[in-house]
C-alpha positions as CSV (number, residue, x, y, z in Angstrom):
1,M,52.3,14.7,63.7
2,T,51.1,18.1,64.4
3,T,47.9,18.9,66.0
4,H,46.1,21.9,67.3
5,S,45.7,21.8,70.7
6,K,44.7,25.2,71.6
7,P,40.9,24.2,71.8
8,L,41.8,21.8,74.6
9,T,44.3,24.0,76.4
10,V,41.1,26.1,77.0
11,L,39.4,23.6,78.9
12,L,42.3,23.4,81.7
13,T,40.7,26.7,83.1
14,D,37.1,26.4,81.4
15,P,36.0,22.8,81.8
16,M,32.5,23.0,80.3
17,G,34.0,24.8,77.4
18,R,31.8,27.7,77.6
19,A,34.5,30.3,76.0
20,L,34.2,27.7,73.3
21,G,30.7,28.1,73.1
22,L,30.3,24.6,74.4
23,S,28.4,23.2,77.8
24,L,30.5,19.7,78.4
25,P,29.8,17.6,81.1
26,P,32.6,16.2,83.6
27,G,35.6,14.9,81.9
28,S,39.0,14.8,81.6
29,L,42.3,15.9,79.1
30,V,44.4,12.8,78.1
31,T,48.0,13.9,77.0
32,D,50.9,12.4,75.5
33,S,52.8,10.4,78.1
34,N,55.8,10.5,75.8
35,D,55.6,14.4,75.3
36,G,58.2,15.8,77.9
37,P,57.8,17.4,81.6
38,W,54.6,19.5,80.3
39,P,52.6,17.8,77.5
40,E,50.0,19.1,75.5
41,P,46.4,17.5,75.7
42,L,45.6,15.3,72.9
43,L,41.9,14.7,73.4
44,W,39.0,15.3,76.0
45,V,37.1,12.5,77.3
46,A,33.9,12.6,78.9
47,D,33.7,10.7,82.6
48,E,30.4,9.2,82.0
49,V,29.4,6.4,79.0
50,A,27.6,7.9,76.2
51,A,23.6,7.2,76.1
52,P,21.3,7.4,73.1
53,G,21.1,11.1,72.0
54,T,24.5,12.0,73.1
55,W,26.5,12.6,70.0
56,A,24.0,15.3,69.0
57,K,24.9,17.3,71.7
58,Y,29.0,17.3,70.6
59,G,27.8,18.9,67.1
60,P,28.6,22.2,68.1
61,A,32.3,21.4,68.9
62,R,33.0,21.4,65.3
63,D,32.8,24.9,65.2
64,A,35.4,25.1,68.1
65,G,37.8,22.9,65.9
66,L,37.1,19.9,67.8
67,Q,35.9,16.6,66.4
68,P,33.8,14.0,68.0
69,V,34.4,10.4,68.4
70,L,33.1,7.5,70.5
71,L,35.8,5.5,72.3
72,Q,34.9,2.1,73.3
73,D,37.0,0.1,76.3
74,G,37.5,-3.6,74.8
75,S,37.8,-6.9,75.9
76,G,38.6,-6.2,79.5
77,I,41.1,-3.3,78.5
78,E,40.1,-0.3,80.6
79,E,40.8,2.8,79.3
80,W,43.1,1.8,76.6
81,W,43.7,5.4,75.6
82,D,45.1,6.3,78.9
83,G,48.8,5.8,78.5
84,E,48.5,3.7,75.2
85,L,48.6,6.7,72.7
86,D,52.0,7.8,70.9
87,P,51.4,10.3,68.4
88,G,54.8,11.0,68.0
89,M,55.3,7.8,66.1
90,M,52.9,9.0,63.3
91,S,54.1,11.3,60.4
92,D,51.5,13.8,58.9
93,P,48.4,12.2,56.5
94,G,48.9,14.9,53.8
95,D,52.7,13.3,53.0
96,H,51.0,10.2,51.8
97,P,49.0,9.8,48.2
98,A,46.1,7.6,49.3
99,E,46.1,5.5,46.0
100,E,50.0,4.9,46.8
101,V,49.0,3.8,49.9
102,L,46.0,1.4,49.1
103,K,48.5,-0.2,46.0
104,D,50.9,-0.7,48.6
105,L,48.8,-2.4,50.9
106,W,46.7,-4.3,48.4
107,E,50.2,-5.9,47.0
108,S,51.2,-7.0,50.7
109,A,47.7,-8.6,51.1
110,A,47.4,-10.2,48.1
111,S,50.9,-11.5,48.4
112,E,50.2,-13.2,52.0
113,T,47.0,-14.2,51.1
114,E,49.1,-16.3,48.0
115,E,51.5,-17.5,50.9
116,N,48.8,-18.8,53.4
117,E,46.5,-20.6,50.8
118,D,47.0,-22.5,48.0
119,E,46.6,-20.6,44.5
120,A,43.1,-21.9,43.6
121,D,42.0,-20.7,47.1
122,A,43.9,-17.4,47.1
123,G,42.2,-16.6,43.9
124,E,38.8,-17.1,45.3
125,T,39.6,-14.8,48.3
126,I,40.4,-11.9,45.9
127,A,37.9,-12.9,43.0
128,P,36.7,-11.3,40.9
129,F,40.3,-9.5,40.9
130,T,43.5,-10.7,40.2
131,G,47.2,-10.1,42.3
132,S,47.4,-6.7,40.3
133,W,45.9,-3.5,42.3
134,P,42.4,-2.6,40.5
135,G,42.6,1.2,41.0
136,L,40.7,3.7,43.2
137,A,36.7,3.1,43.0
138,P,35.2,6.2,42.0
139,P,33.2,8.7,43.9
140,G,29.7,7.8,45.2
141,R,26.7,9.6,45.1
142,T,25.8,11.3,47.9
143,A,22.6,10.3,49.8
144,A,23.2,12.0,53.1
145,D,24.4,14.7,54.9
146,P,28.2,13.6,56.3
147,V,27.2,15.0,59.7
148,T,23.7,13.7,59.6
149,A,24.9,10.3,58.6
150,A,27.5,10.2,61.4
151,A,25.3,10.7,64.1
152,D,22.8,8.0,62.7
153,V,25.7,5.5,62.7
154,A,26.8,7.0,66.0
155,E,23.1,6.4,67.5
156,G,22.9,2.8,66.4
157,L,26.5,1.8,67.8
158,V,25.6,3.2,71.4
159,G,24.6,0.8,73.4
160,H,24.4,-2.1,70.8
161,S,27.8,-3.0,69.3
162,L,29.6,-0.7,71.6
163,K,28.4,-1.1,75.0
164,S,30.3,1.4,76.8
165,P,31.6,4.1,74.6
166,R,32.8,7.3,75.9
167,P,32.4,10.5,73.9
168,A,35.7,12.3,73.1
169,L,36.9,15.7,71.4
170,V,39.9,15.9,69.1
171,P,41.5,18.9,67.9
172,V,41.7,18.1,64.4
173,R,40.0,19.9,61.4
174,R,38.6,16.8,59.8
175,A,37.7,13.6,61.1
176,A,39.7,11.8,59.1
177,D,42.8,12.6,61.2
178,I,41.7,11.6,64.5
179,P,43.4,8.0,64.4
180,A,47.0,9.5,63.7
181,A,46.2,13.0,65.6
182,I,46.0,10.5,68.7
183,G,48.5,8.2,68.1
184,W,45.8,5.4,67.9
185,S,47.6,1.8,67.3
186,G,44.8,-0.6,66.4
187,P,46.4,-1.7,63.3
188,V,49.7,-2.1,64.8
189,N,49.9,-5.7,63.6
190,Y,49.7,-4.5,59.8
191,E,51.0,-0.8,59.8
192,N,52.3,1.2,62.6
193,D,52.2,4.5,61.0
194,V,48.4,5.1,61.4
195,A,48.7,8.5,59.4
196,R,48.9,6.1,56.3
197,L,45.5,4.9,57.1
198,C,44.6,8.2,57.6
199,A,45.4,9.6,54.1
200,V,42.7,6.8,53.0
201,L,40.4,8.2,55.5
202,R,40.6,11.3,53.8
203,S,40.1,9.9,50.3
204,W,37.3,8.0,51.5
205,E,35.8,11.2,53.6
206,D,36.4,12.9,49.7
207,R,34.8,10.1,47.7
208,F,32.0,8.4,49.9
209,G,31.4,11.3,52.8
210,A,33.2,8.9,55.4
211,Q,33.5,10.0,58.8
212,V,35.3,8.4,61.6
213,V,32.5,7.9,64.2
214,A,34.4,5.4,67.0
215,L,37.4,3.9,67.9
216,S,37.9,0.9,70.0
217,Y,41.4,-1.0,70.7
218,A,41.8,-2.5,67.6
219,R,38.5,-1.5,65.8
220,L,37.1,1.4,63.6
221,D,34.0,2.6,62.7
222,L,32.9,5.1,59.8
223,S,29.8,6.5,58.8
224,V,29.2,6.8,55.2
225,A,27.1,9.5,53.3
226,A,27.5,7.9,50.0
227,P,27.9,4.2,49.9
228,P,27.7,2.3,46.9
229,E,24.5,1.4,45.6
230,T,25.2,-1.4,43.3
231,L,27.2,-4.6,43.2
232,D,29.8,-3.3,41.0
233,E,30.4,-0.3,43.0
234,A,30.7,-2.2,45.9
235,L,33.0,-4.4,44.3
236,A,35.4,-1.6,43.8
237,V,35.1,-0.3,47.2
238,A,35.6,-3.8,48.5
239,A,39.1,-3.7,47.1
240,E,40.0,-1.1,49.0
241,H,38.4,-2.3,52.0
242,F,40.5,-5.6,51.5
243,A,43.7,-3.5,51.4
244,F,42.9,-1.3,54.4
245,C,42.1,-4.2,56.4
246,P,42.4,-7.8,55.1
247,D,40.9,-9.5,58.4
248,N,37.5,-7.5,57.3
249,I,37.8,-10.5,54.3
250,W,39.8,-13.1,55.9
251,Q,38.0,-13.7,59.2
252,G,34.8,-12.8,58.3
253,Y,33.9,-13.8,54.5
254,E,34.9,-16.2,51.6
255,S,36.0,-13.6,49.1
256,I,36.1,-9.9,48.4
257,G,33.0,-10.5,46.3
258,L,30.9,-11.7,49.0
259,Y,32.1,-9.0,51.0
260,A,30.9,-6.5,48.7
261,E,27.6,-8.2,48.3
262,E,26.9,-8.6,51.9
263,A,28.6,-6.2,53.7
264,L,28.8,-2.7,51.5
265,V,26.0,-2.4,49.2
266,G,23.9,0.3,50.4
267,N,25.7,0.1,54.0
268,A,26.1,3.6,55.5
269,H,28.1,2.1,58.3
270,W,31.5,0.9,57.6
271,T,33.5,-1.4,60.3
272,F,37.3,-2.6,60.5
273,W,38.8,-5.0,62.9
274,W,42.6,-5.9,63.1
275,D,43.4,-9.0,64.5
């Protein structure tokens, strides 16, 4: 995937980003180790762990073409983003229609469910749906500004479910593209080309005001400005979540229906974790 790293190259000679209208704390640039002898920077990462209120300080970076995101060390894996990123293996999210991606992933997840469970149990897992792709959920009704929703979710994550997140800046126009742009491989057990998932993230951004807020070694946190408000709305979204990350249902809930009821209705924070 091609990125626009020019805003980051400014930081080579202007570490605080004053020319970009920023006042950054000490940090470092992370490059693609597979990009030849003079790799371009992929992202900027702060040296210090984020504290409450930190996210709001990075809002002006959007005007400079940089999207903020929190990067969390995970399970003893120190700084997984240093040497573990490979954007060269990613395509462009724009090359993948979101519904085609979700339909393909749905069919794969439903098939694997049937293989690993008997017919009755498999039917209960994907209930109230059958093995056929149910289609895209309708757009939500925006309840908050997406930027404000992202700040609220980030504030709730810092120091709680994310114990040591680092603020980072990525040179992309929309937050949905962050995982592919930096070559994140969190869902590698299910999907090697994360650009396909970013195509879905773009669709969620358009339909639900979703924003990528945090990345861990194999976890993704999104804020949602227009979450589903009723169980019927949540069920339609839950089907997409099952396709996108079946572990959310397989390892956390008995069924898509229960997941919709307990994890999605009115919830402005979506979390995905791949085993």
